[in-house]
N, C-alpha and C positions, 0 to 999 in steps of 0.2 A: 282332301280332309276325308276324312272316315268316318262315319258314325256308328257306335258300338251301341247296340239295343241291349241295356242291363236286365232286362225279365222277359219271359217266353209268353206274358202276357198282352205284351204289343205289337204282334207279330204282322199285323195288319199295316201299322205304322213302318215297319221293317220294308215291305215290297213297295211300299209308296216312295221311300227315301233310298238312296243309295247308302245302304246301312248293312251292315253284320250282325245277325242274331247270335249273341253270347249271353246266353243266362246267367245270372250273377252266381248262380249256386254250382256252376261250372267253371267260372271264369279263371279261377286259377290253374285247374288243369288244362285248357282249350287256349289260352291266351297266346302262348308262344307259337303254337302251331299256327293259329288264326291268323295274328297278326303279329309276325315277326321283327318289323321295323319298330324298334324301342324308343326313335326320336321323330316318326312321323306324329301328326297332329290327331288325336283321337277325342273325339266329342261324344260323350256318355248320357244317355238318356233313359228315361222310363215313364210309364205313366204318370206316376206320384213326385218323384224327386229322392225316395228313400232308396233304392235300390241302385239307383245311378250315382249316388253320392257313397256308398257302400263301394260299388263297382270302380269309381274313380281311385279311390284310395287304396283298391286293392293292385289295380293297375301300378299306380306309383309305386308299391310296395316292390312290384314285381321289374322295376326299373325303368319303367316309361316313364318319359320326360315332358313329353307335352300334351297332358290331359287334362279336359276339361269337362267340367259338369253341369251340362245342360238344365238339368233337373228334371221335372215332371213337363208332360206335353199333353 
C-alpha cells in the first residue's frame, strides 16, 4: 500500500510515513511517472481533506482503479 500526499504542506508527515509527496497542483503531470501501477492501492491524504479529495478524483480520472481518500490528518 502506498500513501500519496496531496499537498506540499505536510512534508513532515511524508517523511515519517512510507509515503510519496505528490502536490495536487502537479499531480496530473507527475502521477504516471511517479506511480506507474494503476491497479495498486493508493491512499491519498492531506492536512484538511480538501486537496486529498481533489487528488483522489484526479487519480481516478487518470485511470487509477484503487484510490482511497483518507481525508485530513
